C-alpha positions in Angstrom: 109.7 105.6 113.5 110.9 103.3 110.8 110.1 104.2 107.2 107.9 102.2 104.8 107.2 101.5 101.2 104.1 103.3 99.7 101.8 100.7 98.1 98.3 101.4 99.4 95.9 104.1 98.2 96.0 106.3 101.3 94.4 108.1 103.0 91.3 106.0 102.8 88.1 107.9 103.0 85.7 108.2 105.9 82.0 108.3 105.3 78.9 108.4 107.5 76.5 105.5 107.5 73.3 107.5 107.5 70.6 104.8 107.7 72.4 102.7 110.3 73.1 105.9 112.3 69.5 106.7 112.3 68.5 103.2 113.5 71.1 103.4 116.3 70.5 107.0 117.3 74.2 107.8 117.0 76.7 109.1 114.5 78.3 106.1 113.0 81.1 106.5 110.4 83.2 103.9 108.5 86.8 104.2 107.4 87.2 102.4 104.0 90.4 100.4 104.5 88.7 97.9 102.3 89.6 100.3 99.5 93.4 100.4 100.1 93.8 98.7 96.7 92.3 95.8 94.7 94.8 92.9 94.7 96.1 93.8 98.2 92.9 95.4 99.5 92.2 95.5 103.2 94.1 96.3 106.4 97.1 94.0 105.9 98.7 96.2 103.3 99.3 99.0 105.9 101.3 96.5 107.9 103.0 95.1 104.9 104.3 98.5 103.8 106.6 98.4 106.8 107.3 94.7 106.9 108.3 94.5 103.2 110.5 97.6 103.5 112.3 95.7 106.3 112.6 92.7 104.1 114.2 94.6 101.3 116.5 96.6 103.6 117.8 93.3 105.1 118.6 92.0 101.6 115.8 89.5 101.3 114.3 88.5 97.9 111.6 86.2 99.2 108.8 86.5 101.7 107.1 83.7 103.5 103.8 84.0 105.4 100.9 81.9 106.6 97.1 81.9 107.1 93.8 80.1 106.5 92.9 78.9 103.1 91.0 82.2 102.5 93.6 84.4 104.1 93.3 88.0 103.1 96.8 88.6 104.5 98.4 85.8 102.4 96.7 87.1 99.2 97.8 90.7 100.0 101.4 89.5 100.7 101.6 87.7 97.4 100.3 90.6 95.4 102.6 93.2 97.2 105.6 90.9 96.8 105.0 90.7 93.0 104.7 94.5 92.8 108.1 94.8 94.5 109.8 92.0 92.5 110.0 89.6 95.4 109.2 85.8 95.4 106.5 84.6 97.8 105.6 81.4 99.6 102.5 81.0 101.7 101.6 78.3 104.2 97.8 77.7 104.2 96.0 75.6 106.8 93.4 73.1 105.6 92.3 69.6 106.5 90.9 68.8 103.1 91.5 69.4 99.4 90.6 73.1 99.0 88.1 74.4 96.4 89.8 76.9 94.1 87.9 80.0 94.9 88.2 83.4 96.6 91.6 84.3 97.9 93.0 80.9 97.3 92.1 81.2 93.6 93.8 84.6 93.5 97.0 83.2 95.1 97.1 80.5 92.4 96.4 83.0 89.7 99.3 85.1 90.9 101.6 82.1 90.9 102.4 81.9 94.6 104.4 79.0 96.0 101.6 77.5 98.0 102.2 75.0 100.8 99.6 73.3 103.0 99.5 72.1 106.6 96.7 70.7 108.8 95.0 72.7 111.5 97.0 70.9 114.2 100.3 71.5 112.3 99.4 75.2 111.9 98.5 75.7 115.5 101.5 73.8 116.9 104.4 74.3 114.5 103.7 76.8 111.7 106.8 78.8 112.7 109.0 75.7 112.3 107.4 74.9 109.0 108.0 78.4 107.6 111.6 78.2 108.9 112.0 75.0 106.9 110.6 76.7 103.8 113.1 79.5 104.3 116.0 76.9 104.4 114.7 75.5 101.1 115.0 78.9 99.5 118.4 79.5 101.1 119.7 76.3 99.5 118.6 77.7 96.1 120.5 80.9 96.7 117.6 83.1 98.1 117.2 84.9 101.4 113.7 84.8 102.9 111.9 87.1 105.3 109.2 85.4 107.4 106.1 87.5 108.1 103.9 86.0 110.8 100.1 85.6 110.6 98.4 88.8 109.7 101.7 90.7 109.7 101.0 91.1 113.4 104.4 91.6 114.8 106.5 94.5 116.0 107.2 96.3 112.7 103.7 95.4 111.3 102.1 97.3 114.1 103.4 100.5 112.7 100.8 100.3 109.9 97.9 101.1 112.3 99.9 103.4 114.5 100.2 105.6 111.4 96.6 104.9 110.5 95.4 106.6 113.7 97.6 109.5 112.9 95.9 109.6 109.5 92.5 109.6 111.2 93.5 112.5 113.5 94.3 114.6 110.3 91.0 113.6 108.8 89.1 114.7 111.9 90.4 118.2 111.5 89.6 118.2 107.8 86.0 116.9 108.5 85.4 118.9 111.6 84.5 115.7 113.5 85.9 114.1 116.6 85.7 110.3 116.8 85.2 109.4 120.4 85.0 105.6 119.9 87.0 103.6 117.3 86.0 100.0 116.6 88.0 97.3 114.7 87.7 93.6 114.1 90.5 91.7 115.9 91.8 88.4 114.6 95.6 88.5 115.1 96.0 91.6 117.3 98.3 93.8 115.2 95.7 96.2 113.9 94.3 96.8 117.4 97.8 97.1 118.9 98.8 99.8 116.4 95.7 101.9 117.2 96.2 101.4 120.9 99.8 102.5 120.9 99.2 105.6 118.8 96.2 106.6 121.1 98.4 106.2 124.2 101.4 108.1 122.8 99.6 111.0 121.2 97.0 111.2 124.1 94.2 111.3 121.6 91.7 110.1 124.3 89.9 107.7 122.0 88.1 104.6 123.2 89.6 101.8 121.1 87.5 98.6 121.0 88.8 95.4 119.4 85.9 93.2 118.5 87.3 89.7 118.7 86.4 87.3 115.8 87.9 84.3 117.6 89.4 83.4 121.0 88.7 85.6 124.1 89.6 88.7 126.0 92.6 87.2 127.8 94.1 85.8 124.6 93.9 89.1 122.7 95.1 91.2 125.6 98.2 88.9 125.9 98.9 88.9 122.2 98.3 92.6 121.8 100.5 93.4 124.8 103.4 91.3 123.5 103.1 92.7 120.0 103.0 96.2 121.4 106.2 95.7 123.4 107.9 94.4 120.3 106.7 97.5 118.3 108.3 100.0 120.7 111.8 99.5 119.3 110.5 100.3 115.8 108.5 103.3 117.0 111.5 104.7 118.9 109.4 106.0 121.7 108.6 105.1 125.3 104.9 104.3 125.8 103.3 103.0 128.9 101.5 99.8 128.0 98.9 98.2 130.3 96.9 95.0 129.5 94.0 96.4 131.5 93.8 99.4 129.2 93.2 97.2 126.2 89.5 96.9 125.5 88.6 93.7 123.8 85.0 92.5 123.3 84.6 88.8 122.9 80.8 88.6 123.1 80.3 88.2 119.3 82.8 85.5 118.3 79.9 83.2 117.3 80.7 79.6 116.7 84.3 79.9 115.6 86.8 81.6 113.3 85.5 81.9 109.7 82.4 79.9 110.7 79.2 81.8 110.0 75.8 81.7 111.6 72.6 82.5 109.8 72.0 85.7 111.8 75.5 87.0 110.9 75.0 86.4 107.2 71.5 88.0 107.4 73.1 91.0 109.0 75.6 91.3 106.2 72.8 91.2 103.7 70.7 93.8 105.5 73.7 96.1 105.9 74.6 95.9 102.2 71.0 96.8 101.3 70.9 99.7 103.6 74.3 101.2 103.1 75.7 99.8 99.8 78.7 98.6 101.8 79.8 94.9 101.7 81.1 93.4 104.9 82.9 90.1 105.0 81.8 87.0 107.0 85.1 86.4 108.9 86.0 89.8 110.3 83.9 92.9 109.6 80.5 91.2 109.5 80.9 89.8 113.0 82.5 93.0 114.3 79.9 95.4 112.8 77.1 93.1 114.0 78.7 93.1 117.4 78.9 96.9 117.5 75.3 97.2 116.3 74.1 94.9 119.0 76.1 96.6 121.8 74.7 100.0 120.8 71.2 98.7 120.5 71.5 97.1 123.9 73.1 100.2 125.4 76.1 98.1 126.7 78.5 100.6 125.2 77.8 103.7 127.3 78.0 107.2 125.7 79.9 106.1 122.6 79.8 109.6 121.0 80.8 109.7 117.4 81.8 106.2 116.4 84.3 105.2 113.7 84.3 101.6 112.4 87.4 100.6 110.4 86.4 98.4 107.5 89.4 96.1 107.2 88.4 94.4 103.9 87.9 90.8 103.1 85.6 91.0 100.1 87.2 88.0 98.3 86.5 85.8 101.3 82.8 86.4 100.9 82.4 84.5 97.6 83.2 81.0 99.0 80.3 81.7 101.5 77.7 82.6 98.8 75.9 79.3 99.0 75.1 79.9 102.7 73.2 83.1 102.1 69.4 83.1 101.9 67.7 85.7 99.7 
């Protein structure tokens, strides 16, 4: 498997959620990937450790990526690029003049080259727009490396392939076997990495991707395609089947990064019970979905459950006016 740059604070700790476990009648644990760092906190840095190594190895001095106005991935990419002495440009989608807050504020603070596009442009032509930015940098004597949304591409998948290997080591240290592992799914790369490592090592885990947008078919297709691309970087033959990929799309809500009152209330309740802050875009929806599925007994015999906290704290602050206390 390809090598990486070490940037994140790894391994991230695993802790038991005692009060929520008691409510649900199960053993529920949380892996604190929200604590991988501060400036590049969250799950994206695991993927970026591999992607940025590839960028440097191929002689690039600039990285270009994309995301929503409050993209955790874009912020993490900017911070990691600075740490490595690279330039960065980010393409953010918005249909209006953005308020300078949260991740967008941090991107401006760190001096990123920020470009904007509309939602339609992002959906239909973000790849072409980023290619155009790369040409601009080439004309100025720079070589750019394009990282897709969420670093969810072949080499980025290695981040969560190695994460599951990390979890396997922690299981032995803790004397606990995690039967079910749950993660929020927004661009497919985190789920794909866990899926591939589980298949290759025959860990026998039930890996559940809790969709925060789109549907089962969408995420199975994208995870399948990303997984195929990852095989050349892993250097192993792994049997991949779409039908093996367990995606739950029952808790998407009313749309990506759009919050309902009950979701925000759940984040508040969770914080007050466990002292752990979830975010409104990814982990809040995913944990609420997991909680509901366990309460409703639609996840049968989950055993010991591990939820991976993928970060997103900075995206919480732009939502603060929507909370009711």
